[in-house]
C-alpha positions as CSV (number, residue, x, y, z in Angstrom):
1,M,18.8,23.3,-18.0
2,P,16.3,20.9,-16.4
3,P,17.0,19.4,-13.0
4,R,18.8,16.1,-13.2
5,V,18.3,12.7,-11.6
6,L,21.2,10.2,-11.3
7,F,19.9,6.7,-12.1
8,G,21.7,4.0,-10.0
9,P,20.0,0.5,-10.0
10,A,21.6,-1.3,-13.0
11,P,19.2,-4.3,-12.9
12,M,16.3,-1.9,-13.5
13,R,17.9,0.1,-16.3
14,D,16.1,-2.0,-19.0
15,I,12.6,-1.0,-17.8
16,P,12.7,2.8,-18.5
17,H,8.9,2.8,-19.2
18,C,8.5,2.4,-15.4
19,Y,10.4,5.5,-14.4
20,E,11.4,7.7,-17.4
21,P,7.8,9.0,-18.1
22,V,7.2,9.9,-14.5
23,L,10.4,11.9,-14.2
24,A,10.1,13.4,-17.7
25,A,6.6,14.6,-16.9
26,A,8.0,16.3,-13.7
27,G,10.6,18.1,-15.8
28,F,13.7,16.0,-14.9
29,E,16.6,14.8,-17.1
30,L,18.1,11.4,-16.3
31,V,21.8,10.8,-16.0
32,Y,23.1,7.3,-16.4
33,P,26.5,5.9,-15.4
34,A,28.6,4.6,-18.4
35,A,28.6,1.0,-17.1
36,A,25.4,-0.9,-16.2
37,R,26.7,-2.1,-12.8
38,Q,26.7,-0.9,-9.2
39,M,28.5,2.3,-8.9
40,T,31.4,2.8,-6.5
41,E,31.8,5.6,-4.0
42,D,34.2,7.4,-6.4
43,E,31.9,7.0,-9.3
44,L,29.1,8.5,-7.3
45,L,31.3,11.5,-6.3
46,A,32.0,12.1,-10.0
47,L,28.4,11.8,-11.2
48,L,26.4,13.5,-8.5
49,P,27.4,17.1,-9.0
50,G,24.6,18.9,-10.7
51,C,22.0,16.2,-9.8
52,A,19.1,17.3,-7.7
53,A,18.1,13.8,-6.9
54,S,19.3,10.2,-7.1
55,L,17.1,7.2,-7.9
56,A,19.3,4.8,-6.0
57,G,20.0,1.1,-6.1
58,S,22.5,-0.5,-3.7
59,E,25.4,1.9,-4.3
60,P,27.2,3.3,-1.2
61,Y,25.7,6.6,-0.1
62,T,28.3,7.2,2.6
63,R,28.7,10.4,4.6
64,R,31.4,11.4,2.3
65,V,29.2,10.9,-0.8
66,I,26.2,12.6,0.8
67,A,28.2,15.6,2.0
68,A,29.7,16.2,-1.5
69,G,26.4,15.6,-3.2
70,A,24.5,18.0,-0.9
71,A,27.2,20.6,-1.5
72,A,26.6,20.2,-5.2
73,G,22.8,20.4,-5.1
74,L,21.6,16.9,-4.1
75,K,18.2,17.1,-2.4
76,V,16.7,13.6,-2.5
77,I,18.0,10.0,-2.5
78,A,15.1,7.8,-3.6
79,R,15.9,4.2,-2.9
80,A,14.3,1.7,-5.4
81,G,13.6,-0.9,-2.8
82,V,12.5,-1.4,0.8
83,G,16.0,-1.6,2.4
84,Y,18.1,1.5,2.8
85,D,21.0,0.3,4.8
86,G,23.3,1.4,1.9
87,V,22.4,5.0,2.7
88,D,23.9,6.8,5.7
89,V,20.5,8.2,6.9
90,P,22.0,10.3,9.7
91,A,24.4,11.9,7.3
92,A,21.5,12.7,4.9
93,T,19.5,14.2,7.7
94,D,22.5,16.3,8.8
95,H,22.8,17.7,5.2
96,G,19.1,18.2,4.7
97,V,18.8,15.4,2.1
98,I,15.5,13.5,2.0
99,V,15.8,9.7,1.8
100,T,12.8,7.8,0.5
101,Y,12.2,4.1,0.0
102,A,9.4,2.0,-1.6
103,P,7.4,0.1,1.1
104,G,4.8,-2.3,-0.2
105,S,6.6,-2.8,-3.5
106,N,8.2,-6.2,-3.1
107,H,6.9,-7.9,0.0
108,E,4.9,-10.5,-1.9
109,A,7.9,-11.4,-4.1
110,V,10.0,-12.0,-1.0
111,A,7.2,-14.1,0.6
112,E,7.0,-16.2,-2.5
113,H,10.8,-16.7,-2.4
114,A,10.8,-17.7,1.3
115,L,8.3,-20.4,0.5
116,L,10.4,-21.5,-2.5
117,L,13.4,-22.0,-0.2
118,I,11.3,-23.9,2.3
119,L,9.9,-26.2,-0.4
120,G,13.2,-26.5,-2.2
121,L,14.9,-27.8,0.9
122,A,12.0,-30.0,2.1
123,K,11.7,-31.7,-1.2
124,S,15.4,-31.9,-2.1
125,V,14.7,-30.2,-5.4
126,I,18.3,-29.4,-6.3
127,T,19.6,-32.9,-5.5
128,Q,16.7,-34.6,-7.3
129,H,17.2,-32.4,-10.4
130,A,21.0,-33.0,-10.5
131,D,20.7,-36.7,-10.0
132,T,17.8,-37.1,-12.5
133,K,19.7,-35.2,-15.1
134,A,22.7,-37.4,-14.5
135,G,20.7,-40.5,-15.4
136,K,19.9,-41.6,-11.8
137,W,16.4,-42.1,-10.5
138,P,16.4,-40.7,-6.9
139,R,12.8,-41.7,-6.1
140,K,12.4,-41.6,-2.4
141,A,10.2,-40.0,0.3
142,Q,10.6,-36.3,0.9
143,H,9.6,-34.1,3.9
144,P,6.1,-32.6,4.1
145,I,5.7,-29.0,5.1
146,R,2.0,-29.4,6.0
147,E,1.5,-29.4,9.8
148,K,5.1,-28.3,10.3
149,T,5.7,-25.2,12.3
150,L,7.0,-22.0,10.7
151,G,8.3,-19.4,13.0
152,I,8.3,-15.9,11.6
153,I,10.6,-13.3,13.1
154,G,9.3,-9.9,12.0
155,L,5.6,-9.7,11.2
156,G,5.6,-6.6,9.0
157,R,4.4,-6.6,5.4
158,T,6.8,-9.4,4.3
159,G,6.3,-11.5,7.4
160,R,2.5,-11.2,7.0
161,A,2.6,-12.1,3.3
162,T,4.8,-15.2,4.2
163,A,2.4,-16.2,7.0
164,L,-0.6,-16.2,4.6
165,R,1.2,-18.4,2.1
166,A,2.4,-20.8,4.8
167,L,-1.2,-21.1,6.2
168,A,-2.3,-22.0,2.7
169,F,0.1,-24.9,2.8
170,R,-1.4,-25.9,6.1
171,M,1.6,-25.0,8.1
172,N,1.3,-24.0,11.8
173,V,2.6,-20.4,12.1
174,V,3.9,-18.7,15.1
175,A,5.5,-15.3,15.1
176,C,7.7,-12.9,17.1
177,D,7.5,-9.1,16.7
178,P,7.4,-6.7,19.6
179,Y,6.3,-3.8,17.3
180,V,3.1,-5.1,15.9
181,D,-0.4,-4.5,17.3
182,G,-1.4,-8.1,17.0
183,E,-4.6,-7.6,15.0
184,F,-3.4,-9.5,12.0
185,A,-2.0,-12.3,14.2
186,K,-5.3,-12.6,16.1
187,R,-7.4,-12.6,12.9
188,H,-5.4,-15.5,11.4
189,G,-4.8,-17.5,14.6
190,I,-1.1,-16.9,14.7
191,P,0.3,-16.9,18.3
192,L,2.6,-14.0,19.1
193,V,5.3,-15.4,21.3
194,S,8.8,-14.6,22.4
195,L,11.9,-15.0,20.3
196,D,13.1,-17.9,22.4
197,E,9.7,-19.7,21.9
198,V,9.8,-19.2,18.1
199,L,13.3,-20.6,18.0
200,A,12.4,-23.6,20.2
201,W,9.1,-24.5,18.6
202,S,9.8,-24.1,14.9
203,D,10.7,-26.6,12.2
204,Y,11.4,-23.6,9.9
205,V,12.5,-20.2,11.1
206,S,12.1,-17.4,8.5
207,L,13.7,-13.9,9.1
208,H,11.8,-10.8,8.0
209,V,13.4,-8.0,9.9
210,P,15.3,-4.8,8.8
211,L,19.0,-4.5,9.6
212,T,19.3,-2.4,12.8
213,A,21.6,-2.4,15.8
214,E,19.0,-4.6,17.5
215,T,18.9,-7.2,14.7
216,R,22.5,-7.4,13.6
217,H,23.7,-10.9,14.3
218,L,20.3,-11.8,15.8
219,I,21.0,-15.3,14.6
220,R,24.3,-16.4,16.2
221,A,25.6,-19.4,18.1
222,E,23.5,-18.5,21.2
223,T,20.2,-18.3,19.3
224,I,21.0,-21.2,16.9
225,G,21.5,-23.2,20.1
226,K,17.9,-22.7,21.0
227,M,16.7,-24.2,17.7
228,K,15.8,-27.8,17.0
229,P,18.7,-29.8,15.4
230,T,16.1,-30.7,12.7
231,A,15.2,-27.1,12.0
232,T,15.8,-25.1,8.9
233,L,16.7,-21.4,8.8
234,I,15.4,-19.1,6.0
235,N,16.9,-15.7,5.4
236,T,15.5,-13.3,2.8
237,S,16.0,-10.2,4.9
238,R,19.6,-8.9,5.3
239,G,22.8,-10.9,5.4
240,E,24.1,-9.3,8.6
241,V,21.1,-10.4,10.6
242,V,23.0,-13.7,10.6
243,H,26.4,-14.3,12.1
244,E,27.7,-16.3,9.1
245,A,30.6,-18.1,10.8
246,D,28.3,-19.3,13.5
247,L,25.7,-20.5,11.0
248,Y,28.4,-22.3,9.0
249,D,29.6,-24.1,12.0
250,A,26.1,-25.2,12.9
251,L,25.3,-26.4,9.4
252,K,28.7,-28.2,9.0
253,S,28.3,-30.0,12.3
254,K,24.7,-30.8,11.6
255,R,23.7,-28.9,14.8
256,L,21.2,-27.3,12.4
257,A,19.6,-29.3,9.6
258,A,19.6,-26.8,6.7
259,A,19.4,-23.2,5.6
260,G,17.9,-21.4,2.7
261,L,19.8,-18.1,2.1
262,D,19.2,-15.3,-0.3
263,V,21.3,-12.5,1.4
264,F,24.8,-12.4,2.6
265,E,27.1,-10.0,4.5
266,H,29.3,-9.5,1.5
267,E,27.8,-9.7,-2.0
268,P,28.2,-11.1,-4.5
269,L,29.2,-14.4,-2.9
270,R,32.7,-15.4,-3.7
271,D,34.6,-18.4,-2.3
272,H,32.4,-18.6,0.8
273,P,32.3,-21.6,3.1
274,F,28.5,-21.8,2.5
275,Q,29.3,-22.9,-1.0
276,T,31.0,-26.1,0.3
277,L,27.9,-27.3,2.2
278,D,25.3,-29.7,0.8
279,N,22.6,-28.7,3.3
280,V,22.1,-25.1,2.1
281,L,20.1,-23.7,-0.8
282,L,21.6,-20.4,-2.0
283,T,20.1,-17.7,-4.2
284,A,21.7,-14.4,-5.4
285,H,19.7,-11.7,-3.4
286,T,16.8,-12.2,-5.9
287,A,13.9,-12.7,-3.4
288,G,12.6,-9.1,-3.8
289,V,13.3,-8.7,-7.5
290,D,10.8,-10.4,-9.7
291,F,9.5,-8.8,-12.9
292,R,6.5,-7.2,-11.1
293,S,8.2,-6.0,-8.0
294,R,11.2,-4.4,-9.7
295,E,8.7,-2.4,-11.8
296,D,6.9,-1.2,-8.7
297,M,10.1,-0.4,-6.8
298,V,11.6,1.8,-9.5
299,N,8.2,3.4,-10.2
300,F,7.7,4.2,-6.5
301,A,11.1,5.8,-6.3
302,A,10.4,8.0,-9.4
303,R,7.0,9.0,-8.1
304,G,8.6,10.0,-4.7
305,I,11.1,12.3,-6.4
306,A,8.3,13.8,-8.6
307,A,6.0,14.3,-5.6
308,L,8.7,16.0,-3.5
309,F,9.7,18.5,-6.2
310,A,6.1,19.3,-6.9
311,G,5.7,20.4,-3.2
312,R,4.0,17.3,-1.9
313,W,5.1,15.1,1.0
314,P,4.9,11.3,0.5
315,S,5.0,10.6,4.2
316,E,4.8,6.8,4.0
317,W,7.9,6.8,1.8
318,V,10.1,9.3,3.7
319,V,12.7,7.7,5.9
320,N,13.9,10.9,7.6
321,P,10.9,13.2,8.2
322,E,13.2,15.4,10.4
323,V,14.2,17.3,7.2
324,R,10.6,18.3,6.3
325,E,10.8,21.8,7.7
326,R,14.0,22.6,5.9
327,W,12.6,21.1,2.7
328,A,9.4,23.1,3.0
329,A,11.3,26.3,3.6
330,G,13.0,25.8,0.3
331,M,10.0,25.1,-1.8
332,S,7.9,27.7,-3.5
333,K,4.7,25.6,-3.2
334,S,3.0,24.5,0.1
335,V,3.9,21.0,1.2
336,G,0.9,18.6,1.7
337,P,0.1,15.0,1.4
338,V,0.5,13.2,-1.9
339,G,-2.8,13.0,-3.7
């Protein structure tokens, strides 16, 4: 029987040409859940036995799931995306399970979406559309974004892609990221400043950070208080980077002018206070998933699985390199860089 791969990301199930040939060529058989939706913990526990790898979406790979999966032969969890906060990485490492992700697969899609939210709010697109459809003619001046200041928190791939697009719109860009070397910022004339300075100077603040202990609730009452009352917050990173109750209070009281939000602490959004506000623009965690990026994400995940089981080591894609020695010891081929 060929080794099996459990396929998780329901939104990508309709593009098998992006992953099935890669896995089939590597000798894998795909296993699909009966329902095309996000699997629960119990569903994962039922389907993982006998699977050597999982091509994962946003389903919950908890310590319980990983322990059971590893005991039944799970070796790789390949996340079809750039976030992996749904995977308990320490648990995977403890059980010798490799976790991969797909860096570089959707940063341009997210950057485009961040600019969409900025423009949508600045130009009152939703209100104009609704009023015009209703037979009104809401012709009045809108806000420019040229020469406004965009503050980017997190100047990784997505932050850099957002910066380039903002510069094309003639925005002034400043950024905060203690982990970048500054070469990109220097080349494009982007001042690297402190978090407090980004918050104080910016007309738009766009978040492009991973969810970590350091960034959880980075945007809360204290930091919102350092922003201009006329400023707009854009979040296309992770919902928990923002303290939602504090942001709601600031938006409702007009302490903050507006927010464009694509991600939330609990998804899908149901009966949330944000849905009662008229100064927010909400989208359904779609920033990173356009037709091009979803093909790249699922293809990268499939290629990661194929590479690992062929004895290669896709170092840029591996989240927990600590398991390499155990993995290499179990492989019949030498482990080397992906060619």
